VMD Tcl script that draws the C-alpha trace (Angstrom):
set ca {
  {51.81 12.14 -22.38}
  {49.07 10.17 -20.61}
  {50.38 7.27 -18.60}
  {48.92 3.78 -18.74}
  {47.65 4.10 -15.16}
  {45.79 7.31 -15.99}
  {44.24 5.72 -19.07}
  {43.15 2.75 -16.99}
  {41.54 5.09 -14.46}
  {39.63 6.99 -17.13}
  {38.44 3.76 -18.72}
  {37.19 2.46 -15.37}
  {35.29 5.70 -14.72}
  {33.62 5.47 -18.15}
  {32.53 1.87 -17.58}
  {31.22 2.39 -14.05}
  {27.69 3.57 -15.01}
  {27.25 0.65 -17.39}
  {28.33 -1.85 -14.74}
  {25.97 -0.27 -12.22}
  {23.08 -0.50 -14.68}
  {23.78 -4.18 -15.24}
  {23.70 -4.78 -11.48}
  {20.37 -2.92 -11.21}
  {18.80 -5.19 -13.80}
  {19.43 -8.15 -11.53}
  {16.91 -6.69 -9.07}
  {14.13 -7.40 -11.56}
  {12.18 -5.10 -13.85}
  {8.99 -4.94 -11.78}
  {10.06 -2.01 -9.63}
  {12.98 0.11 -8.50}
  {13.69 -0.90 -4.91}
  {15.22 2.47 -4.05}
  {12.28 4.41 -5.44}
  {9.82 2.17 -3.60}
  {11.10 3.45 -0.26}
  {9.66 6.91 -0.88}
  {6.99 6.52 -3.56}
  {3.36 7.32 -2.63}
  {1.00 4.56 -1.63}
  {-2.13 3.80 -3.57}
  {-4.74 6.36 -2.64}
  {-2.12 8.17 -0.58}
  {-2.84 11.77 0.30}
  {-0.09 12.12 2.88}
  {3.17 10.90 1.32}
  {4.29 14.47 0.67}
  {4.83 14.61 4.43}
  {7.87 12.32 4.16}
  {10.93 14.48 4.95}
  {14.36 14.13 3.35}
  {17.05 12.29 5.31}
  {18.65 12.77 7.78}
  {15.74 14.40 9.64}
  {15.13 12.39 12.81}
  {11.68 10.77 12.81}
  {9.26 11.32 15.62}
  {8.55 8.16 17.60}
  {4.94 7.19 18.24}
  {4.15 5.27 21.40}
  {3.30 1.67 20.44}
  {0.48 1.64 22.99}
  {-1.45 4.42 21.20}
  {-4.78 2.76 20.39}
  {-6.50 2.85 17.04}
  {-9.86 4.60 16.90}
  {-13.18 2.88 17.37}
  {-14.90 2.54 14.01}
  {-18.01 1.20 12.36}
  {-17.57 -1.70 9.99}
  {-18.16 0.13 6.69}
  {-21.15 -0.83 4.63}
  {-21.15 -1.36 0.87}
  {-23.51 -1.95 -2.03}
  {-23.92 -5.71 -2.40}
  {-25.00 -5.46 -6.03}
  {-21.88 -3.48 -6.95}
  {-19.70 -5.90 -4.98}
  {-21.23 -8.86 -6.84}
  {-20.22 -7.36 -10.19}
  {-16.54 -7.58 -9.24}
  {-16.55 -10.64 -6.99}
  {-15.19 -13.14 -9.54}
  {-12.58 -10.69 -10.81}
  {-11.32 -9.89 -7.31}
  {-11.17 -13.55 -6.38}
  {-9.30 -14.44 -9.59}
  {-6.70 -11.71 -9.13}
  {-6.30 -12.58 -5.45}
  {-5.55 -16.18 -6.44}
  {-3.16 -15.00 -9.16}
  {-1.26 -12.80 -6.69}
  {-1.48 -15.33 -3.84}
  {-3.50 -13.02 -1.61}
  {-6.53 -13.44 0.62}
  {-9.48 -12.27 -1.52}
  {-11.28 -10.98 1.57}
  {-8.36 -8.62 2.21}
  {-8.78 -7.13 -1.27}
  {-12.54 -6.92 -0.74}
  {-12.00 -5.09 2.55}
  {-9.56 -2.60 1.02}
  {-11.88 -1.92 -1.90}
  {-14.82 -1.47 0.48}
  {-13.01 1.29 2.34}
  {-11.23 2.82 -0.66}
  {-14.09 3.15 -3.15}
  {-17.17 1.25 -1.98}
  {-16.85 -0.80 -5.22}
  {-17.28 2.30 -7.40}
  {-14.96 1.79 -10.41}
  {-15.33 5.45 -11.39}
  {-14.28 6.83 -8.00}
  {-11.71 9.65 -8.14}
  {-10.36 11.20 -4.96}
  {-9.61 14.94 -4.53}
  {-5.91 14.03 -4.75}
  {-6.37 12.15 -8.02}
  {-6.51 8.52 -6.84}
  {-8.46 6.43 -9.32}
  {-10.82 3.48 -9.36}
  {-11.74 0.57 -7.15}
  {-8.43 0.44 -5.27}
  {-7.78 4.19 -5.55}
  {-4.46 4.13 -7.38}
  {-2.42 7.30 -7.64}
  {-1.22 7.55 -11.27}
  {2.47 7.10 -10.42}
  {1.76 4.06 -8.27}
  {-0.52 2.59 -10.92}
  {2.30 2.85 -13.46}
  {4.81 1.50 -10.96}
  {2.79 -1.68 -10.54}
  {1.84 -2.21 -14.15}
  {-1.43 -0.37 -14.76}
  {-1.23 1.79 -17.88}
  {-4.98 2.49 -17.63}
  {-5.87 2.64 -13.91}
  {-9.49 3.39 -14.77}
  {-9.86 -0.15 -16.10}
  {-11.10 -2.38 -13.23}
  {-8.88 -5.32 -14.22}
  {-5.71 -3.24 -14.36}
  {-6.72 -1.32 -11.25}
  {-7.31 -4.35 -9.07}
  {-4.24 -6.19 -10.37}
  {-1.92 -3.24 -9.72}
  {-3.46 -2.71 -6.29}
  {-3.02 -6.39 -5.46}
  {0.61 -6.28 -6.56}
  {1.18 -3.30 -4.31}
  {-0.42 -5.10 -1.36}
  {1.80 -8.11 -2.02}
  {4.85 -5.85 -2.13}
  {3.89 -4.19 1.18}
  {3.33 -7.57 2.85}
  {6.92 -8.50 2.01}
  {8.29 -5.06 2.92}
  {6.66 -4.99 6.37}
  {6.98 -8.70 7.17}
  {3.22 -9.29 6.94}
  {2.47 -6.84 9.79}
  {-1.03 -6.03 8.56}
  {-1.58 -2.69 10.36}
  {1.68 -1.40 8.87}
  {0.77 -2.77 5.43}
  {-2.55 -0.95 5.52}
  {-1.00 2.24 6.89}
  {1.53 2.21 4.05}
  {-1.22 1.60 1.51}
  {-2.97 4.74 2.72}
  {-0.09 7.07 3.58}
  {2.82 5.60 1.61}
  {5.63 3.36 2.78}
  {7.85 6.37 3.32}
  {5.46 7.72 5.95}
  {5.52 4.42 7.85}
  {9.31 4.36 7.69}
  {9.44 7.95 8.91}
  {7.71 6.88 12.11}
  {10.05 3.92 12.56}
  {7.64 1.26 11.36}
  {4.65 2.32 13.42}
  {1.28 3.54 12.20}
  {1.69 7.26 11.47}
  {-0.27 9.60 13.77}
  {-2.40 10.97 10.92}
  {-6.09 10.64 11.94}
  {-7.02 9.69 8.35}
  {-4.52 6.84 8.29}
  {-5.35 5.48 11.75}
  {-9.05 5.50 10.89}
  {-8.36 3.88 7.53}
  {-6.41 1.02 9.12}
  {-9.14 0.47 11.70}
  {-11.88 0.43 9.05}
  {-10.16 -2.12 6.83}
  {-9.47 -4.35 9.85}
  {-13.10 -4.02 10.97}
  {-14.38 -4.79 7.48}
  {-12.23 -7.92 7.29}
  {-13.29 -9.09 10.74}
  {-16.95 -8.52 9.88}
  {-16.57 -10.56 6.68}
  {-14.56 -13.46 8.06}
  {-14.96 -13.46 11.84}
  {-11.17 -13.38 12.09}
  {-8.74 -10.66 13.11}
  {-5.77 -9.59 10.99}
  {-4.01 -8.08 13.99}
  {-0.68 -9.71 14.91}
  {0.13 -10.60 18.51}
  {1.86 -7.31 19.31}
  {-1.36 -5.43 18.52}
  {-3.68 -7.56 20.62}
  {-3.86 -4.86 23.30}
  {-4.97 -2.44 20.58}
  {-7.78 -4.51 19.09}
  {-10.20 -2.48 17.02}
  {-13.56 -2.28 18.70}
  {-16.04 -3.44 16.09}
  {-19.20 -1.32 16.17}
  {-22.01 -2.35 13.83}
  {-25.12 -0.15 14.03}
  {-28.41 -1.87 13.31}
  {-28.92 0.13 10.12}
  {-25.49 -0.64 8.64}
  {-25.77 -2.19 5.16}
  {-23.41 -5.13 4.75}
}
mol new
graphics top color blue
foreach p $ca { graphics top sphere $p radius 0.5 }
foreach p [lrange $ca 0 end-1] q [lrange $ca 1 end] { graphics top cylinder $p $q radius 0.2 }
display resetview
C-alpha cells in the first residue's frame, strides 16, 4: 500500500517540470538566456571552438594590442539605398546608427545578397540559427536582417556591459568564445582584425573612438590610404 508521503513525493516530481517551465516564461520569450551563452554570433565562423565545461580557459594578456588596419571602404551608392532603413531600425532598437553602419561595412559592404562560406547571410551576415533566435524568419530580407542584427548587438551590449571591443568580438566569434577567454578578445586573427576594422570604420565616420578607458593603451592605429573609397 502506497503511503501518503510517497504519493506526495510522486506528485511533486510530476509537477516539477511544469513549475520549471512557468518560471522560464518569466524570463521573456525573446530568447533563452541559457542558450545565449553558447549560441553562435552573427557571421560567426569560430563558435565551434567553444569547449564544454569545465575545461579551463586560456588567459590572454590584456596588453596584447589589436592589429593595425585600414578603415574599410564601401560603395556609397549601395550604402545610400539602406541609409534610411538602418537609421530607422537603430532608432527603434535604441542604438547608434553609425555603429550599425560600421558593422555592415565590415560584414557585407552593404551587399544584401552576401553569403559567407560558413552560411552567414545578408547585410549583417546572420547565421541561420542566430537569425531565428533574434526574430528573422527570412534573413535574406534586408529589413529582417538588419533588425535581427541590431537586436543581437543590443543584447551583446547588455551582456558585456557596453565594452565595445568585447561586443564586436562576440558578434564575430560568438559570445561563448569571448567567455572562454574570460571576457577578453579571443586570440583568433580573424576576430582581432574584425574588431579593429569596425572600430576604425566608426572612428573614420564620426571622429570618435568606441574604445573604453581600459583599452586606451591599445588604440587602433587608423591607416587610410589615399586611394581608399569612403
